[in-house]
FIDO-656204 format. One record per residue: residue number from 1; residue in one letter; x, y, z of N, C-alpha, C in turn. Coordinates in pm, whole numbers, plus 50000, padded with zeros to 5 digits. Atoms other than C-alpha are relative to their C-alpha. Layout:
% residues N
nr = NUM&rest = A&n_x = X&n_y = Y&n_z = Z&ca_x = X&ca_y = Y&ca_z = Z&c_x = X&c_y = Y&c_z = Z;
...
This chain:
% residues 82
nr = 1&rest = M&n_x = 49985&n_y = 49862&n_z = 49958&ca_x = 44602&ca_y = 77569&ca_z = 41475&c_x = 49866&c_y = 50063&c_z = 50032;
nr = 2&rest = G&n_x = 50132&n_y = 49943&n_z = 49977&ca_x = 44234&ca_y = 77656&ca_z = 41452&c_x = 49948&c_y = 49972&c_z = 50140;
nr = 3&rest = Q&n_x = 50045&n_y = 50035&n_z = 49866&ca_x = 44161&ca_y = 77473&ca_z = 41776&c_x = 50074&c_y = 50082&c_z = 50105;
nr = 4&rest = K&n_x = 49922&n_y = 49919&n_z = 49906&ca_x = 44441&ca_y = 77658&ca_z = 41954&c_x = 49950&c_y = 50144&c_z = 50001;
nr = 5&rest = E&n_x = 50051&n_y = 49863&n_z = 50008&ca_x = 44312&ca_y = 77993&ca_z = 41829&c_x = 49867&c_y = 50012&c_z = 50072;
nr = 6&rest = E&n_x = 50131&n_y = 49995&n_z = 49935&ca_x = 43959&ca_y = 77916&ca_z = 41945&c_x = 50013&c_y = 49993&c_z = 50152;
nr = 7&rest = K&n_x = 49978&n_y = 50011&n_z = 49856&ca_x = 44085&ca_y = 77816&ca_z = 42289&c_x = 50051&c_y = 50132&c_z = 50057;
nr = 8&rest = M&n_x = 49946&n_y = 49872&n_z = 49954&ca_x = 44279&ca_y = 78143&ca_z = 42318&c_x = 49893&c_y = 50108&c_z = 50003;
nr = 9&rest = K&n_x = 50106&n_y = 49900&n_z = 50008&ca_x = 43968&ca_y = 78344&ca_z = 42223&c_x = 49888&c_y = 49977&c_z = 50100;
nr = 10&rest = S&n_x = 50108&n_y = 50034&n_z = 49908&ca_x = 43755&ca_y = 78181&ca_z = 42492&c_x = 49978&c_y = 50109&c_z = 50105;
nr = 11&rest = P&n_x = 50031&n_y = 49899&n_z = 49897&ca_x = 43579&ca_y = 78398&ca_z = 42753&c_x = 50092&c_y = 49988&c_z = 50121;
nr = 12&rest = G&n_x = 49914&n_y = 49999&n_z = 49882&ca_x = 43784&ca_y = 78499&ca_z = 43054&c_x = 50148&c_y = 49997&c_z = 49964;
nr = 13&rest = G&n_x = 49861&n_y = 50006&n_z = 50046&ca_x = 44099&ca_y = 78507&ca_z = 42844&c_x = 50072&c_y = 50132&c_z = 50017;
nr = 14&rest = F&n_x = 49914&n_y = 49882&n_z = 49995&ca_x = 44330&ca_y = 78794&ca_z = 42766&c_x = 49923&c_y = 50128&c_z = 49967;
nr = 15&rest = L&n_x = 50058&n_y = 49872&n_z = 50038&ca_x = 44243&ca_y = 79164&ca_z = 42748&c_x = 50025&c_y = 50029&c_z = 49853;
nr = 16&rest = K&n_x = 49961&n_y = 49975&n_z = 50138&ca_x = 44426&ca_y = 79182&ca_z = 42417&c_x = 50057&c_y = 49871&c_z = 49943;
nr = 17&rest = L&n_x = 49951&n_y = 50120&n_z = 50067&ca_x = 44484&ca_y = 78896&ca_z = 42176&c_x = 50017&c_y = 50031&c_z = 49853;
nr = 18&rest = T&n_x = 49973&n_y = 49982&n_z = 50143&ca_x = 44649&ca_y = 78929&ca_z = 41836&c_x = 50050&c_y = 49867&c_z = 49945;
nr = 19&rest = I&n_x = 49961&n_y = 50125&n_z = 50065&ca_x = 44675&ca_y = 78628&ca_z = 41610&c_x = 50059&c_y = 50035&c_z = 49865;
nr = 20&rest = F&n_x = 49932&n_y = 49975&n_z = 50126&ca_x = 44924&ca_y = 78647&ca_z = 41326&c_x = 49987&c_y = 49878&c_z = 49911;
nr = 21&rest = R&n_x = 50011&n_y = 50106&n_z = 50099&ca_x = 44859&ca_y = 78442&ca_z = 41015&c_x = 50080&c_y = 50040&c_z = 49877;
nr = 22&rest = P&n_x = 49920&n_y = 49962&n_z = 50115&ca_x = 45150&ca_y = 78508&ca_z = 40785&c_x = 49986&c_y = 49897&c_z = 49888;
nr = 23&rest = G&n_x = 49992&n_y = 50094&n_z = 50112&ca_x = 45179&ca_y = 78356&ca_z = 40445&c_x = 50129&c_y = 49920&c_z = 50014;
nr = 24&rest = M&n_x = 49875&n_y = 50075&n_z = 49999&ca_x = 45493&ca_y = 78170&ca_z = 40350&c_x = 50110&c_y = 50079&c_z = 50071;
nr = 25&rest = L&n_x = 49891&n_y = 49936&n_z = 49928&ca_x = 45794&ca_y = 78244&ca_z = 40570&c_x = 50132&c_y = 49980&c_z = 49927;
nr = 26&rest = N&n_x = 49866&n_y = 50008&n_z = 50055&ca_x = 46145&ca_y = 78317&ca_z = 40449&c_x = 50095&c_y = 50003&c_z = 50119;
nr = 27&rest = R&n_x = 49912&n_y = 50010&n_z = 49883&ca_x = 46390&ca_y = 78196&ca_z = 40714&c_x = 50145&c_y = 50029&c_z = 49967;
nr = 28&rest = G&n_x = 49862&n_y = 49967&n_z = 50035&ca_x = 46700&ca_y = 78307&ca_z = 40526&c_x = 50076&c_y = 49876&c_z = 49957;
nr = 29&rest = V&n_x = 49913&n_y = 50111&n_z = 50038&ca_x = 46979&ca_y = 78053&ca_z = 40501&c_x = 49932&c_y = 49868&c_z = 50034;
nr = 30&rest = T&n_x = 50064&n_y = 50130&n_z = 49981&ca_x = 46839&ca_y = 77705&ca_z = 40454&c_x = 50063&c_y = 49896&c_z = 49909;
nr = 31&rest = D&n_x = 49951&n_y = 50111&n_z = 50082&ca_x = 46941&ca_y = 77367&ca_z = 40321&c_x = 49889&c_y = 49938&c_z = 49919;
nr = 32&rest = R&n_x = 50115&n_y = 50060&n_z = 50068&ca_x = 46593&ca_y = 77286&ca_z = 40195&c_x = 49983&c_y = 50060&c_z = 49861;
nr = 33&rest = F&n_x = 50007&n_y = 49957&n_z = 50140&ca_x = 46568&ca_y = 77304&ca_z = 39816&c_x = 49877&c_y = 50086&c_z = 49973;
nr = 34&rest = M&n_x = 50123&n_y = 49927&n_z = 50030&ca_x = 46204&ca_y = 77415&ca_z = 39798&c_x = 49997&c_y = 50136&c_z = 50071;
nr = 35&rest = E&n_x = 49996&n_y = 49872&n_z = 49929&ca_x = 46258&ca_y = 77687&ca_z = 40060&c_x = 50089&c_y = 50099&c_z = 49926;
nr = 36&rest = K&n_x = 49912&n_y = 49912&n_z = 50078&ca_x = 46545&ca_y = 77826&ca_z = 39854&c_x = 49928&c_y = 50051&c_z = 49876;
nr = 37&rest = M&n_x = 50070&n_y = 49963&n_z = 50124&ca_x = 46330&ca_y = 77825&ca_z = 39540&c_x = 49888&c_y = 50101&c_z = 50026;
nr = 38&rest = L&n_x = 50117&n_y = 49918&n_z = 49972&ca_x = 46034&ca_y = 77996&ca_z = 39705&c_x = 50028&c_y = 50117&c_z = 50093;
nr = 39&rest = S&n_x = 49968&n_y = 49899&n_z = 49899&ca_x = 46219&ca_y = 78234&ca_z = 39939&c_x = 49963&c_y = 50142&c_z = 49958;
nr = 40&rest = N&n_x = 50034&n_y = 49865&n_z = 50046&ca_x = 46144&ca_y = 78539&ca_z = 39722&c_x = 49853&c_y = 50034&c_z = 50025;
nr = 41&rest = F&n_x = 50143&n_y = 49978&n_z = 49982&ca_x = 45772&ca_y = 78495&ca_z = 39787&c_x = 49959&c_y = 50013&c_z = 50146;
nr = 42&rest = G&n_x = 50035&n_y = 50000&n_z = 49859&ca_x = 45782&ca_y = 78467&ca_z = 40166&c_x = 50035&c_y = 50128&c_z = 50070;
nr = 43&rest = I&n_x = 49967&n_y = 49885&n_z = 49914&ca_x = 45796&ca_y = 78724&ca_z = 40442&c_x = 50118&c_y = 49958&c_z = 50088;
nr = 44&rest = D&n_x = 49883&n_y = 50028&n_z = 49918&ca_x = 46127&ca_y = 78743&ca_z = 40626&c_x = 49958&c_y = 49987&c_z = 50146;
nr = 45&rest = V&n_x = 50041&n_y = 50025&n_z = 49861&ca_x = 46097&ca_y = 78606&ca_z = 40980&c_x = 50037&c_y = 50116&c_z = 50092;
nr = 46&rest = T&n_x = 49965&n_y = 49885&n_z = 49916&ca_x = 46275&ca_y = 78912&ca_z = 41125&c_x = 49895&c_y = 50110&c_z = 49986;
nr = 47&rest = L&n_x = 50107&n_y = 49903&n_z = 50021&ca_x = 46005&ca_y = 79132&ca_z = 40971&c_x = 49875&c_y = 49959&c_z = 50078;
nr = 48&rest = L&n_x = 50113&n_y = 50051&n_z = 49923&ca_x = 45736&ca_y = 78912&ca_z = 41124&c_x = 50023&c_y = 50024&c_z = 50149;
nr = 49&rest = A&n_x = 49968&n_y = 49979&n_z = 49859&ca_x = 45911&ca_y = 78931&ca_z = 41461&c_x = 49986&c_y = 50147&c_z = 50038;
nr = 50&rest = R&n_x = 50011&n_y = 49856&n_z = 49972&ca_x = 45930&ca_y = 79312&ca_z = 41439&c_x = 49853&c_y = 50042&c_z = 50010;
nr = 51&rest = A&n_x = 50143&n_y = 49970&n_z = 49995&ca_x = 45556&ca_y = 79329&ca_z = 41366&c_x = 49939&c_y = 49951&c_z = 50131;
nr = 52&rest = M&n_x = 50052&n_y = 50057&n_z = 49875&ca_x = 45485&ca_y = 79107&ca_z = 41666&c_x = 50043&c_y = 50085&c_z = 50119;
nr = 53&rest = V&n_x = 49951&n_y = 49915&n_z = 49892&ca_x = 45701&ca_y = 79324&ca_z = 41893&c_x = 49924&c_y = 50133&c_z = 50000;
nr = 54&rest = N&n_x = 50075&n_y = 49873&n_z = 50009&ca_x = 45532&ca_y = 79644&ca_z = 41766&c_x = 49859&c_y = 49982&c_z = 50056;
nr = 55&rest = D&n_x = 50135&n_y = 50026&n_z = 49949&ca_x = 45193&ca_y = 79489&ca_z = 41841&c_x = 50003&c_y = 49983&c_z = 50152;
nr = 56&rest = A&n_x = 49991&n_y = 50026&n_z = 49855&ca_x = 45302&ca_y = 79372&ca_z = 42187&c_x = 50028&c_y = 50128&c_z = 50078;
nr = 57&rest = E&n_x = 49965&n_y = 49876&n_z = 49931&ca_x = 45439&ca_y = 79717&ca_z = 42274&c_x = 49895&c_y = 50109&c_z = 49985;
nr = 58&rest = S&n_x = 50107&n_y = 49901&n_z = 50015&ca_x = 45122&ca_y = 79899&ca_z = 42169&c_x = 49923&c_y = 50012&c_z = 50131;
nr = 59&rest = A&n_x = 50072&n_y = 49972&n_z = 49875&ca_x = 44894&ca_y = 80042&ca_z = 42436&c_x = 49912&c_y = 49882&c_z = 50041;
nr = 60&rest = M&n_x = 50082&n_y = 50108&n_z = 49945&ca_x = 44728&ca_y = 79786&ca_z = 42661&c_x = 49859&c_y = 50054&c_z = 50025;
nr = 61&rest = P&n_x = 50137&n_y = 49953&n_z = 49978&ca_x = 44349&ca_y = 79815&ca_z = 42662&c_x = 49960&c_y = 49992&c_z = 50147;
nr = 62&rest = T&n_x = 50049&n_y = 50003&n_z = 49863&ca_x = 44162&ca_y = 79884&ca_z = 42984&c_x = 49884&c_y = 49902&c_z = 50015;
nr = 63&rest = A&n_x = 50109&n_y = 50099&n_z = 50001&ca_x = 43876&ca_y = 79652&ca_z = 42886&c_x = 50031&c_y = 49898&c_z = 49892;
nr = 64&rest = K&n_x = 49974&n_y = 50108&n_z = 50095&ca_x = 43871&ca_y = 79327&ca_z = 42693&c_x = 49959&c_y = 50042&c_z = 49859;
nr = 65&rest = E&n_x = 50025&n_y = 49969&n_z = 50140&ca_x = 43894&ca_y = 79377&ca_z = 42317&c_x = 49969&c_y = 49871&c_z = 49924;
nr = 66&rest = E&n_x = 50018&n_y = 50113&n_z = 50089&ca_x = 43783&ca_y = 79150&ca_z = 42038&c_x = 50137&c_y = 49957&c_z = 49949;
nr = 67&rest = P&n_x = 49872&n_y = 50045&n_z = 50054&ca_x = 44072&ca_y = 78933&ca_z = 41914&c_x = 50027&c_y = 50063&c_z = 49863;
nr = 68&rest = L&n_x = 49957&n_y = 49942&n_z = 50127&ca_x = 44264&ca_y = 79092&ca_z = 41628&c_x = 50074&c_y = 49892&c_z = 49924;
nr = 69&rest = I&n_x = 49933&n_y = 50099&n_z = 50083&ca_x = 44363&ca_y = 78860&ca_z = 41346&c_x = 50066&c_y = 50074&c_z = 49885;
nr = 70&rest = I&n_x = 49923&n_y = 49935&n_z = 50106&ca_x = 44638&ca_y = 78990&ca_z = 41119&c_x = 50041&c_y = 49892&c_z = 49903;
nr = 71&rest = S&n_x = 49980&n_y = 50103&n_z = 50099&ca_x = 44636&ca_y = 78782&ca_z = 40807&c_x = 50058&c_y = 50063&c_z = 49874;
nr = 72&rest = G&n_x = 49940&n_y = 49951&n_z = 50124&ca_x = 44859&ca_y = 78835&ca_z = 40505&c_x = 50127&c_y = 50076&c_z = 50026;
nr = 73&rest = N&n_x = 49868&n_y = 49940&n_z = 49983&ca_x = 45212&ca_y = 78952&ca_z = 40460&c_x = 50001&c_y = 50152&c_z = 49982;
nr = 74&rest = G&n_x = 50005&n_y = 49855&n_z = 50019&ca_x = 45116&ca_y = 79303&ca_z = 40343&c_x = 49965&c_y = 50072&c_z = 50129;
nr = 75&rest = K&n_x = 50041&n_y = 49938&n_z = 49873&ca_x = 44941&ca_y = 79387&ca_z = 40671&c_x = 50110&c_y = 49985&c_z = 50105;
nr = 76&rest = I&n_x = 49892&n_y = 50023&n_z = 49905&ca_x = 45226&ca_y = 79235&ca_z = 40871&c_x = 50116&c_y = 50094&c_z = 49971;
nr = 77&rest = T&n_x = 49891&n_y = 49910&n_z = 50037&ca_x = 45483&ca_y = 79439&ca_z = 40678&c_x = 49970&c_y = 50142&c_z = 50045;
nr = 78&rest = K&n_x = 50038&n_y = 49864&n_z = 49955&ca_x = 45292&ca_y = 79763&ca_z = 40752&c_x = 50017&c_y = 50012&c_z = 50151;
nr = 79&rest = L&n_x = 49987&n_y = 49997&n_z = 49855&ca_x = 45279&ca_y = 79677&ca_z = 41123&c_x = 50147&c_y = 49999&c_z = 50043;
nr = 80&rest = A&n_x = 49857&n_y = 50009&n_z = 49967&ca_x = 45652&ca_y = 79599&ca_z = 41125&c_x = 50070&c_y = 50134&c_z = 49978;
nr = 81&rest = N&n_x = 49934&n_y = 49876&n_z = 50035&ca_x = 45737&ca_y = 79936&ca_z = 40976&c_x = 49941&c_y = 50123&c_z = 50068;
nr = 82&rest = L&n_x = 50057&n_y = 49885&n_z = 49927&ca_x = 45550&ca_y = 80155&ca_z = 41227&c_x = 50108&c_y = 50088&c_z = 50055;
């Protein structure tokens, strides 16, 4: 993933780039034992998606911005609830 992020941040890229680095994800219904056991600790994927949509719908810059890295479920939750 690190290589992909670096490639996206390269010069001549996007005016706006937001990289989301959530912690553990909670995908809801699952057959995987460990996912069921740890689901209370993860961020719900619908909440992550809402945060991504809120970010995408925010104002587009007129000049290139530094990449924004949103790391951690607390920051993602705040962005989702705008």
